N, C-alpha and C positions, 0 to 999 in steps of 0.2 A: 572399371573402377567401381568399387562397391559403395552404395550411398548409405550413409549413416542414418539410422532410424532415430527420430527425435522422440523423447519421452512425452507422455501425455501432459506433464507439467510445462515442458518447454513449448509445446504447441499451444497450450492455454495461454501462456504469458505472451506469445507472439500475437495471438488474437485479441486478448484482453487489453494489451498495452500499445496496440498499433494505432495509428491515426493521431487525431488531435483532440484536445479537451474542448469543453464548451466555449472557450474563447479563441479557438483556432490555433492554439499552441500545441506543437507536437508533444504527446505524452512522454516520449523518451526523455525530453528535457527535464521533466520533473524527476524521473527515475534516476537520471544522472546527478541531479542536485541531491537527492536522497543518498546516493552512494558516496558523495564527497562529504556528508555530514560527519561529525564525531558521533560516538555512541550516545552521548548525553543529548545532543541535538536531535538525533533520531528518535530517541525515547519521547522527547517533548513533542516532536511533530506527530508521532504515532498516537500519543495521548490526545492531542488536539483533534486529530482527524477521526478517532474513534468517537469522540463526542459529536463531532459535526455530521459524521456519517448517520449517527443514530437520530440526530436532530432533523436530517434531511430524509428520514424514512419514508415520507410520503411523496418523495420525488426520486424515482428509480434512475432518472438520468443525471442525477447530480454528480459532479466530479468527485465529491468526497468519497463516494463509494469505491471507485477505482483507485483513488489515492490511498485509502487506508489499506487496500489489498497490496498496493506497490510498497507501502511501509512494511507490511508483514513479509513480502518477498525479500526486500533488502535486509531485513532483520534475519531471515534465514540464510541468505548469501553470506552475511557476516558471521554465521554461526552463533547468533545471539538468541537465546531462548526466552525473551523477556516479554513477548507479546501478551501471554496469558496473564502475567503480573500487571502489565499496564492496563489491560482491559478491565482487570478487577479493581484497580485503583479508580478508574473512571466510573465504574458502577457504584463503588462505595461513595465517591464524591457526590454522585447524583442521588444517593439515598437509597440505593438498592442492596 
């Protein structure tokens, strides 16, 4: 039986989102929560986490960083191309 090769993106996701967050909760639980959200809820969550990830810029171990990447991944899974728009909204609201 021939083994299927995983794409770089699939391997990255397995490594990036494996294990637990800083509170001991499996990261996959958060990703599943994102997948169950409506598009509007996902947009709001993404916007919130873009802001928090930037705010936690001095803490590379912050959960906000991988969570915003998870939001981006779920937006892509749902074929929603809104991440750039959401990011620009956050930047404008912060005065940039």
